[in-house]
C-alpha positions in Angstrom: 107.4 14.7 57.2 104.8 17.3 58.4 105.7 20.1 60.8 104.7 18.9 64.3 104.8 22.6 65.5 101.4 22.9 63.8 98.1 22.0 65.7 97.4 18.3 65.5 94.5 17.2 63.3 93.8 14.4 65.7 94.7 14.7 69.4 94.2 11.6 71.7 94.5 12.4 75.4 94.7 10.0 78.3 92.4 7.5 76.6 91.4 4.3 78.3 89.1 1.6 76.9 87.7 -1.1 79.1 85.7 -4.3 78.6 83.8 -5.6 81.6 83.9 -9.5 81.8 82.7 -12.0 84.4 86.1 -12.1 86.3 86.8 -8.4 86.2 87.7 -5.7 83.7 89.9 -5.8 80.7 91.9 -2.6 80.2 92.3 -2.9 76.4 93.8 0.6 76.1 95.3 2.4 79.0 96.2 6.1 79.3 97.2 6.6 75.7 98.2 10.2 74.7 99.1 10.8 71.1 99.0 13.6 68.6 98.6 13.1 64.8 99.5 15.8 62.4 98.1 16.7 59.0 99.8 14.9 56.1 101.8 12.4 58.2 101.8 8.7 58.2 101.8 7.3 61.7 102.5 3.6 62.1 101.1 1.8 65.2 102.9 -1.5 65.8 103.0 -4.3 68.4 102.0 -7.9 69.0 98.3 -9.2 68.8 96.4 -8.1 71.8 98.4 -5.0 72.5 95.5 -2.6 71.8 96.4 -1.4 68.2 93.1 -2.2 66.6 91.0 -1.2 69.7 92.7 2.2 69.6 91.9 2.5 65.9 88.3 1.6 66.2 87.9 4.0 69.2 88.8 7.0 66.9 85.5 6.3 65.0 83.8 5.2 68.3 83.3 1.7 66.9 84.4 -0.4 69.9 82.5 -3.7 70.0 80.0 -4.0 73.0 80.4 -4.1 75.9 83.6 -2.1 75.4 83.4 1.5 76.4 85.6 4.5 77.0 86.8 4.6 80.5 88.3 8.1 80.4 90.0 10.5 78.1 89.2 12.4 74.9 89.8 12.2 71.1 89.8 15.6 69.5 89.4 15.9 65.7 90.2 19.5 64.8 89.4 20.5 68.4 86.1 18.7 68.7 85.8 15.7 71.0 84.6 12.7 69.0 83.6 10.9 72.1 81.0 13.6 72.9 79.4 13.6 69.4 75.8 12.4 69.0 74.9 9.6 66.6 73.9 11.9 63.7 77.2 13.8 63.9 79.2 10.6 64.2 77.5 9.1 61.2 78.4 12.2 59.2 82.0 12.2 60.4 82.7 8.6 59.6 83.7 8.4 56.0 83.5 12.1 55.3 86.2 13.2 57.7 87.8 10.0 59.0 87.6 6.8 57.0 88.8 3.3 57.8 90.1 0.3 55.9 89.2 -2.8 57.9 91.3 -6.0 58.2 89.2 -8.3 56.1 87.7 -6.8 53.0 85.6 -9.9 52.2 83.6 -9.6 55.5 83.5 -5.8 55.2 81.7 -5.8 51.8 78.1 -6.9 51.5 78.0 -10.1 49.3 74.5 -9.2 48.0 75.6 -5.7 46.7 77.5 -5.0 43.6 80.6 -2.8 43.8 78.6 0.0 42.2 75.9 -0.2 44.8 78.6 0.0 47.6 79.8 3.3 46.2 76.3 4.8 45.5 75.4 4.0 49.2 78.6 5.4 50.6 78.0 8.7 48.7 74.3 9.1 49.2 74.4 8.5 53.0 76.4 11.7 53.2 75.1 13.4 50.1 71.5 12.4 49.6 70.9 14.8 46.7 73.7 13.3 44.6 72.2 11.4 41.8 73.1 7.8 40.7 74.9 8.9 37.4 77.1 11.3 39.4 77.9 8.7 42.0 79.0 6.2 39.3 81.2 8.8 37.6 82.9 9.6 40.9 83.4 5.8 41.6 84.9 5.3 38.1 87.4 8.2 38.8 88.5 6.8 42.1 88.8 3.3 40.6 90.9 4.6 37.8 93.3 6.0 40.5 93.4 2.5 42.0 94.2 0.9 38.7 90.7 -0.8 38.3 88.6 -0.6 35.2 85.2 1.0 35.5 83.4 -2.2 34.2 84.3 -3.9 37.5 81.6 -1.8 39.2 79.0 -4.3 38.1 80.7 -7.2 39.8 80.0 -8.6 43.3 82.7 -9.1 46.0 82.9 -12.9 45.4 84.0 -12.2 41.8 87.0 -10.2 42.8 90.5 -11.3 44.0 91.7 -10.5 47.5 93.9 -7.6 46.2 91.0 -6.3 44.1 88.7 -6.3 47.1 91.2 -4.5 49.2 91.6 -1.8 46.5 87.8 -1.5 46.5 87.8 -1.0 50.3 90.4 1.8 49.7 88.2 3.4 47.1 85.2 3.4 49.4 87.3 4.9 52.1 88.6 7.7 49.8 85.4 8.4 47.8 84.4 11.3 50.1 88.0 12.7 50.3 88.5 12.3 54.1 91.2 14.1 56.0 92.3 10.9 57.9 92.6 7.3 56.7 92.8 4.5 59.3 94.3 1.4 57.8 93.9 -1.6 60.1 96.2 -4.4 59.0 95.5 -3.6 55.3 97.9 -6.3 53.9 97.0 -9.2 56.2 94.9 -11.1 53.5 97.4 -10.4 50.7 100.3 -12.5 49.2 103.7 -11.0 49.0 103.5 -9.9 45.4 100.1 -8.2 45.8 101.3 -6.7 49.1 104.2 -5.0 47.3 101.9 -3.4 44.7 99.5 -2.5 47.5 102.2 -0.7 49.4 103.2 1.4 46.4 99.6 2.2 45.8 99.1 3.5 49.4 102.2 5.6 49.1 101.0 7.1 45.9 97.4 7.8 47.2 99.0 9.4 50.3 100.8 11.9 48.1 97.9 12.3 45.6 95.2 13.1 48.2 97.6 14.7 50.9 96.1 12.1 53.4 96.9 11.8 57.0 97.3 8.0 57.5 97.2 5.9 60.7 98.7 2.6 59.7 98.1 -0.2 62.1 100.2 -3.2 61.3 102.3 -6.2 62.4 104.4 -5.7 59.3 107.5 -3.7 60.4 108.7 -3.6 56.7 105.5 -2.0 55.6 105.7 0.5 58.4 109.3 1.3 57.7 108.6 2.0 54.1 105.6 4.3 54.7 105.7 5.8 58.1 107.0 9.2 59.4 106.7 8.3 63.0 106.0 5.0 64.8 104.0 4.4 68.0 104.8 1.1 69.7 102.1 -0.4 71.9 102.4 -3.1 74.5 99.9 -4.3 77.1 97.3 -1.7 76.0 99.9 1.1 76.6 102.0 3.4 74.4 105.6 2.4 75.3 107.6 4.3 72.7 106.9 7.1 70.1 109.6 8.3 67.7 110.5 8.9 64.2 110.9 5.9 61.9 114.7 6.5 61.7 115.0 6.7 65.5 113.1 3.5 66.0 115.0 1.5 63.4 118.4 3.0 64.2 118.3 3.1 68.0 115.0 1.8 69.7 115.0 2.7 73.4 112.4 0.6 75.0 113.4 -3.1 75.5 110.2 -4.2 73.9 110.9 -2.2 70.8 114.4 -3.6 70.7 112.9 -7.1 70.9 110.6 -6.3 68.0 113.5 -5.1 65.9 115.6 -8.1 66.7 112.7 -10.4 65.4 112.9 -8.9 62.0 114.8 -11.2 59.6 117.9 -9.7 58.0 118.8 -11.0 54.6 122.3 -9.3 54.8 123.3 -11.5 57.7 124.1 -15.3 57.8 121.2 -15.8 60.2 120.2 -19.5 60.4 117.4 -19.1 63.0 114.8 -16.4 63.5 115.0 -14.5 66.8 111.9 -14.6 69.1 111.0 -12.9 72.3 110.3 -15.3 75.1 107.0 -15.2 77.0 103.6 -13.9 76.0 101.8 -10.6 76.1 100.3 -9.7 79.5 96.8 -10.5 80.9 95.0 -7.2 80.7 92.4 -8.1 83.4 92.7 -5.6 86.4 94.7 -2.4 86.9 98.4 -2.9 86.3 100.8 -2.4 89.3 104.0 -2.8 87.4 105.6 -2.4 84.0 103.6 -4.8 81.7 106.8 -5.9 79.9 108.8 -6.7 83.1 108.1 -10.5 83.1 109.7 -10.7 79.6 112.3 -8.0 79.9 116.0 -9.0 80.0 116.8 -5.6 81.6 114.1 -5.6 84.3 114.9 -4.0 87.6 113.1 -4.1 91.0 111.2 -0.9 90.3 109.9 -2.4 87.0 108.1 -5.1 89.0 106.5 -2.7 91.4 105.6 0.5 89.5 104.2 1.4 86.1 106.7 3.6 84.2 105.3 6.9 82.8 105.6 7.9 79.2 108.3 10.7 79.2 110.0 12.8 76.7 113.7 12.2 76.0 115.2 14.7 73.5 112.1 14.8 71.2 111.1 11.1 71.5 109.0 9.4 74.1 109.3 6.1 75.9 107.9 4.5 79.1 110.9 2.8 80.7 112.6 3.1 84.1 116.0 2.5 82.5 116.0 6.2 81.3 115.1 8.0 84.5 118.7 9.4 84.5 118.4 10.4 80.8 119.1 8.6 77.5 
């Protein structure tokens, strides 16, 4: 695990992202503060609609219109991404920070060969690089991914789901970025392919000394890869700790609920556990803990005030239960 005493490579401060709609304003991400360090794997987990993907997209300033940054900053090596002009942003995307999107089939152009995808990805940032060199670099990265060079001539529809996902990884790594954002990278994969994909990501993380932000519902994948885990709920960061701390002793009741929902093959468990209720409506400013309506430990204060994210012995959580200490 990287030394968190070093300066963070990516520093998110008091970030809020809003979406205006006809009946008000959706607060998709609210007051998120998070530092990411060189060489670490940070897992971001939570239910659908909790703000994970929106947070990931905001790092590259790719929020879908009419979404916009309400407040905060995202510092990459000290420079605020949110203040970059379009030219600087274009150069930063792919070269410094790259992203693997959820669905590789819709992320690849069906009318372009794999080879053409790689040539375009390189020449957008390095216009003087010739086609032969682009192809050689593509073949090298594909070899690291276990793909034969002759597949460069094929089109996305000719590839399996796992193969398309590996092509997406290759495109993300072709310019050797510092940070790789992986948004639900195993969603479209079956169990066997997912296992191989996980091993591949671990190997590439070590090979390229990548900083990885892994956004996932898959707690098993996060447990296998991550150094730290950020738990999001209702657009907020509710717990941040090492992977061992989260799995051995989660603090926030929501994190505890997520852990209880993970099937355990070592127990004679006939039924899967599930948390009652649904994620909150994010329209309007919150006036209480977003998890209070579903929380078995909710107190009066939980229903009237939003808990701040506070440090408790090197880990952070946002819960009124720990005002007197952990």
